TIROTI-239907 format. One record per atom (N, C-alpha, C): x, z, y. Coordinates in steps of 0.2 Angstrom, whole numbers, plus 5000, padded with zeros to 4 digits. Example, Ala and Ser with C-alpha at 12.3 -4.5 7.8 and 13.67 -1.06 7.14 Angstrom:
BEGIN
506650394972 506250394978 506650394984 506450354989 506850364995 506450395000 
***
This chain:
BEGIN
539350364502 538650334502 538350334495 537750354494 537450364488 537250294485 537250284479 537150214476 536550224471 536150174471 535550174467 535450104464 535350094457 535150034454 534450034453 534149984455 533349974453 533349914449 532949924443 532849874438 532149844440 532049784442 531449744443 531449724450 531249664451 531249634458 530549604460 530049634457 529349614459 529049644465 528749704465 528449734470 528749804472 528749844467 528949914467 529749914469 530149874465 530849874466 531049854473 530849794476 531049774483 530849824488 530149854487 529949904492 530349964492 530549984486 530950044486 531650034489 531949974487 532549954490 532549954498 531949924501 531849924508 531949994511 531650044508 531650114511 532250144510 532550134504 533250164502 533750144507 533750074508 534350044512 534250064519 533650074522 533450094528 533750164530 533750204524 534050274525 534750284523 535150224522 535850224521 536050224514 535650204509 535850204502 536150134500 536650134496 536850074494 536450054488 536149994488 535649974483 535749914479 535749914473 535749854469 535049844465 534849784465 534249764462 534349714456 534249734450 534349684444 533649654442 533649594441 533049564439 533149514433 532849524427 532949484421 532749404422 532349394426 532149324428 532749284432 532849224431 533349194435 533249184442 532549194444 532449184451 531749224452 531549234458 530849264460 530349214457 529849244454 529249204452 528749194457 528649134460 528249124465 527549114463 527149104469 526349094467 526049154464 525749144458 525449194454 524749214456 524449254452 523749274454 523749324460 523149324463 523149364469 523149444467 523449484472 523449554471 523149584478 522949644477 522649684483 523149734486 523149734492 523449794496 522949824500 522749884499 522249924502 522349994503 521950024506 521950104507 522650124510 522850174506 523550204508 524050154509 524050104504 524650054504 524650014511 524050004514 524049974521 524550014526 524550074525 524950114530 525650104528 525850094522 526550084520 526750014523 526349964522 526649904524 526649894532 526149934535 526249944542 526849974544 527050024541 527650064543 528250014541 528249974537 528749924535 528849864540 528349864544 528249804549 528049744546 527749744540 527549684537 526849664537 526449704540 525749694540 525549624543 525849604549 525649534551 525849484546 526349484543 526549434538 526049434532 525849494530 525349494524 524649464527 524449484533 523849454535 523849374536 524449354537 524549274537 524449244530 524749284525 524649264518 524049284515 523549314518 522949334515 522549274512 522349284506 522049234503 521349214505 520949264507 520249254510 519749214505 519649244499 519149224494 518449234497 518049174497 517449174501 516849194496 516949174490 516349184485 516549184478 516249224474 516349234467 515649214464 515649164459 515049144456 515149164448 514649194446 514649214439 514149164435 514349144429 514049094426 513849124419 513249094416 513049114410 513449064405 513349074398 513649034393 513648964394 513048934396 512948864397 513148844404 513448884408 513748864414 513248864420 512648884419 512148894424 512348964428 512148964434 512349024439 511949084437 512249134436 511949204435 511849244442 512449234446 512449264452 513049244456 512949244463 513449224467 513549274473 514149294474 514249354479 514849344483 514849374489 515449374493 515849434490 516549424490 516949474487 516849544489 516749554496 516649624498 516049654496 515549614494 514949644491 515049674484 515549644481 515649664474 516149714474 516649714478 517149764478 517149824483 516749804488 516749854494 517249844499 517249884504 517749884509 517549864516 517949874521 517749864528 518049804531 518349764527 518649704529 519449714531 519749774530 520449784531 520849764525 520549764519 520949754513 521249684513 521849674510 522249614510 522249594503 522249524502 522249494495 522849444496 523349444493 523949394493 524149384486 524449324486 524749304479 525249354478 525349364471 525849414469 526549384471 526649324470 527349294472 527449294479 526949284483 527049284490 527249354493 526949404490 527149474492 527849494490 528049474483 528649484481 529149444485 529049384488 529449344492 529549374499 529049404502 529049434508 529549494507 529449534502 529849594501 530549574500 530749524496 531349504495 531749474501 531349434505 531649414511 531849464516 531449524516 531549574521 532149614519 532349614512 532949654510 533549614508 533549554507 534049514503 534749514507 534749524514 535349524518 535749584517 535449644515 535849704514 535749744508 535449704503 535349734496 535649684491 536049704486 536349664481 535749654476 535649584475 535149564470 535549524464 535449554458 535749524452 535249494448 535149424448 534649384445 534949364438 534449354433 534649334426 535049384423 534849444424 535249494420 534749554419 534949604415 534549664414 534949714411 534749774411 535049834409 534949834401 535549844397 535449854390 535649924387 536049964391 536250024389 536350074395 536250134395 536350184400 536550244397 537050284401 537250344399 537250394405 536750444405 536750484410 537150544410 537650554414 538150614414 538150644421 538650694421 538750734427 539050684433 539350634431 539650594437 539250534439 538650524436 538150474437 537950444431 537550384432 537350344426 537750284425 538050284419 538450224417 538050174414 538050114417 537550064415 537950004413 537649974407 537949914404 537349864405 537549804408 537149744409 537149694403 536649654402 536649604397 537249554398 537449544405 538049494406 538749524404 538749594403 539349624401 539649664407 539349654413 539549704418 539349774417 539849814419 539749884418 539849924425 539449964427 539450004433 539150074432 539350114437 539050184437 538650194444 538150224443 537650234449 537450304450 537350334456 537050404457 536350404453 535950354454 535350354451 535150284449 534650284444 534450224441 533650234441 533350184444 532550184445 532250124441 531850134436 531450084433 530850064437 530949994439 530349964443 530149904439 530249904433 530249844428 529549834424 529049864427 528349844425 528149874418 527549854416 527149884411 527649894404 528049844403 528449844397 529149864399 529249914403 529949934406 530449944401 531049914402 531649924398 531949994400 531950004406 532250074408 531850134405 531250124405 530750174402 530950184394 531050124391 531150134384 531850164382 532350144386 533050174385 533050244387 532650264391 532650334394 532150384390 531550354388 531050404386 530750374378 531050324376 530850294370 530250244370 530050224364 529550164363 528950174368 528750114370 528150104374 527550134371 527450124365 526750144362 526550214363 527050254364 526850324365 526450334372 526650294377 526350294384 525850244385 525750194381 525350134382 524550154380 524150154385 523450164384 523050104385 522950074379 522550014379 521850014380 521549974385 520949974387 520449924383 520649894378 520249854374 520149784376 520649754380 520549684382 521249654382 521249594381 521949554382 521749494387 522249464390 522149414395 522749364395 522549304397 523049254398 522949224405 523449214409 523449184416 523849124416 523749074420 524149014420 523848964426 524248914428 524048874433 523848804429 523248774432 523048714430 522748674435 522548614434 522348564439 521648594442 521548584448 520848594451 520348544451 520148524444 519748474443 519048474446 518848534447 518148544450 518148544458 518748544461 518748544468 518548604471 518748664468 518548724471 518948744477 518648784481 518948794488 518848874490 519348914490 519348984492 518749014488 518749004481 518249034477 518449044470 518049084467 518149094459 517549084456 517549054450 517049054445 517249094439 516749134436 516849174431 516249164426 516449144420 516049124414 516049184409 515549204406 515549254401 515149244395 515349264390 515049274383 515149344382 514749374378 514949444376 515649454373 516049494376 516749504374 517249444376 517049394379 517449344381 517349324388 517849304392 517749284399 518249224401 518049174405 518449124407 518349124415 518949114418 518849104426 519349054428 519049024434 519448974438 519449004445 520049014448 520149054454 520549004459 520248984464 520548944469 520748984475 521348994476 521549034482 521548994489 521448924488 521448884494 521048824491 521148764494 520848694492 521348654489 521848674486 522448634484 522248604477 522748564474 522648534468 522748574462 522948634463 522948684457 522548744458 522348774452 521948834453 522248884447 522048944447 522248994442 521748994437 521948984431 521548984425 521649054422 521149084419 521149154416 520649154410 520949184405 520549194399 520649264397 520049304395 520049374393 519649384388 519849434383 519349444377 519449514375 518949544372 519049604369 519449604362 519749654360 520149664354 520249734352 520149754346 520149824344 520849854345 521349814343 522049844344 522449794348 522949824352 523349784356 523849744351 523949684353 524349634349 525149644351 525449704349 526149714351 526549664349 526449634343 526849584340 526949514344 526449504348 526349444352 526749444359 526949504361 527149514368 527749474370 528149464365 528749424367 528749354363 528149334361 528149264357 527549224361 527749184365 527249144369 526849094364 527149074359 526749024355 526249064351 526449134349 525949174346 525349194351 525549204357 525049214362 524549154363 524849094363 524349034364 523949024358 524149044352 523749034346 523249084346 523349144348 522849204348 522349184352 522449164359 521949154364 521549094361 521849034359 521548974357 521048994351 521249034347 520749044341 520149084343 520249134348 519649174351 519149124354 519349074358 518949034362 518848964359 518948954352 518948894349 518248854349 517748894349 517048864349 516648874355 516948884361 516548894367 516448834371 515948834375 515748784379 516048784387 515548764391 515748754398 516448724399 516848744403 517548724404 518048754400 517848794395 518348834391 518848784387 518548734384 519048684381 519648664385 519448644392 519948624396 520448674398 520148744399 520648794400 521148804394 520848804388 521248814382 521848754382 521648694384 522148644384 522648654389 522448674395 522948694400 523348754398 523048804395 523448854392 524048834387 523848784383 524348754378 524948724382 524748694388 525248654391 525648694397 525448754399 525648784404 526348804404 526748804409 527448824409 527548894413 526948924415 526948984418 526449034415 526349024409 525849074405 526149144406 525649184408 525749254408 525149294403 525449324398 524949354393 525049424393 524549464393 524649544392 524049574390 524049634389 523449674387 523249714394 522649724394 522349764400 522449844398 522949874401 523249934398 523449974404 523550044403 523850084408 524450114404 524850144409 525450184407 525350254409 525250304404 525150374406 525750414403 526150444407 526650484405 526650554408 526850604404 526850674406 527350684411 527950644412 528350654417 528650584419 528950574425 529150504427 529950504428 530250554426 530950554427 531350594422 531950584421 532350624416 533150614419 533350674421 534050674423 534050634430 534550584430 534650544436 534250474436 533750474431 533350414430 532650424432 532350384435 531550394437 531250324436 530550324436 530150264436 529750264442 529550204444 529050194449 528650134448 528050134450 527550074449 527350074442 527150014440 526850004433 527350034428 527950034429 528350064423 528250134422 527950174427 527750244427 527050254426 526650214429 525950234430 525550164431 525650114427 525150054428 524450074427 524050054432 523350074432 522850024428 523149964427 522849904424 522549864430 522549794429 522249754435 521549764436 521149794431 520449814432 520349854438 520849894440 520749944446 520849904452 521249854452 521449814458 521949854462 522249904459 522749954463 523449954461 523649904456 524349904454 524849904459 524749854464 525249834469 525249894474 524649914476 524549974481 524950034478 524850054472 525150114469 525950104469 526150044468 526850024468 527150034475 526850014480 527050014487 527050094489 526550124488 526550194490 527050234486 527050224479 527550264475 528250254478 528450184480 529150174482 529250204488 528850214493 528950244499 529050314498 528650354494 528650424493 529350434489 529550404484 530150414480 530750404485 530750354489 531350344493 531350404498 530850424501 530850474506 531150544503 530950564497 531150624494 531850614492 532050554489 532750544486 533250544492 533050534498 533550534504 533450594508 532950634507 532850694510 533150754507 532950764500 533250814496 533350794489 533950764488 534050724482 534050774476 534150834476 534150884470 533450894468 532950894472 532250904470 531850844471 532150784472 531850724474 531250704469 531450704462 531050674457 530450714456 530550784456 530050834455 529550824461 529750824467 529350814473 528950754473 529250694472 528950634471 528350634466 528450664461 527950664456 527350714458 527550774461 527050824463 526650794468 526850754473 526450724479 526150664477 526350624472 526050564470 525550564464 525650604460 525250604453 524550614455 524250654459 523550664460 523250594462 523650554467 523350494469 523350444463 523850444459 523950394454 523350404449 523250474447 522750484442 522050474444 521950484451 521250464454 521150384453 521650344454 521550274454 521550254446 521950284442 521950264435 521250284432 520850334435 520250354433 519650304435 519850254438 519250204441 519050164435 519350164429 519150124424 519350154417 518850144412 518950174406 518950124400 519050144394 519150094389 518450054388 518449984388 517949944386 517349944391 517449974397 516849974402 516949934408 517349884408 517449834413 516849794415 516649804421 516049774424 516149694423 516749664425 516849594425 516849564418 516949604412 517049584406 516649624401 515949614401 515549654396 515649634389 515649684385 515849674378 515249664373 514649674376 514049664372 513549624375 513049594372 512549554375 512149594380 511949654378 511549704382 511949724388 512549734388 512949754394 513049694398 513049634395 513149564400 512449554403 511949564400 511249554403 511149604409 511349674408 511349724413 511749704419 512349684417 512849664422 512549614427 512349564424 512049504428 511449524432 511049564429 510449594433 510649634439 511149674438 511449714444 511749674449 512149614447 512449574452 511849534456 511349514453 510849484456 510549524461 510449594460 510149634464 510649644470 511249644469 511749654475 511849594480 511549534478 511649474482 511349484489 510849524490 510549534496 510749604500 511249634496 511449704499 512049694503 512149744508 512749744512 513349774508 513949754510 514549784506 514549854506 514749884500 514849954500 515449974503 515550044505 516150064508 516650064503 517250064505 517850064501 517850124496 518150124491 518150174486 518650234489 518450294489 518850344492 519550354488 519550334482 520150344478 520750294481 520550244484 521050194487 521450224493 521150274496 521450314502 521550384501 521550404495 521550474493 522250514494 522750474497 523350514499 523550494506 523750554509 524050544516 524750544515 525050484518 525750474518 526150534521 526650564518 527150614521 527550574526 527850614531 528250584536 528950604535 529350554533 530050574531 530550564537 530250544543 530750534549 531050474549 
***
């Protein structure tokens, strides 16, 4: 029986494990966190990815977990309303798209695979040697094993990618924004809605996925260079964000206070990963580790689900040519979705006063318009049938 090690237990990793195990592969998933990270900000499953979860038999469960955001309200610097829209007017779609908490999607994938996939939590890969007999892997815990293939599904700052291809900076395409997300009390009593406050180059949001006692807080800002030195330093992240928003009004001081106290802070840059190839020898990458599109596209989870399906199909159908076939069939879809956003042009986060005024005027004009059709890029790939 073929053996595969997958690094990362968020979305791409368990989805890949599902398809590999279904086709008779012995799978181990290693995750550096001590457990699954629950809750989290909502992610979208749309277009071609809906066909993947339908083939997995998970579409009913994801529909049950659907967040159903009913309204997004945009605010001026003083907190007054600039525009208020239904989400489908803003992002388009025919109503079939799903929005679920990232942690809920990860939990559903884990529950579906945990009985016949080995999960190693609180561990990670620290060394690999790719040879004719397989990939010799050393884990942080001291465990040593050999696998037929190793797949990096470990996100934007992938360890497997760095061990195989070198430093992240050569593949990291920074789009000019940083952001911090965290949970905080729902002191405004929000219910299935989001508030987005803007100043030029800065944004603050409160996102209520229901009517509960907590909401997702979000702070984003423009910055010329990516703060690579802060990626593994939570206190440096808190200091950087707090300094950017130090003089702002509305609810921003309360968000900064919550940021300081949060035990679930997630800080990162708005970036893409663009690589000339996604594999080397017996090692390959999938999802954000290979082709993060940035959250501004709303396509990260969908690309991960589609990539996992395609990679597993080729790896179990024709292993010798699997990685080449996976990349050949998936790269056009990936590049089309990565092309949905360019540096500094995010509609939600205007960088200048002129861009902010133009954005708000465009939003007000759309409040009376019907929803636009789904973007063709979301469905720009027909899934191959691997039997």
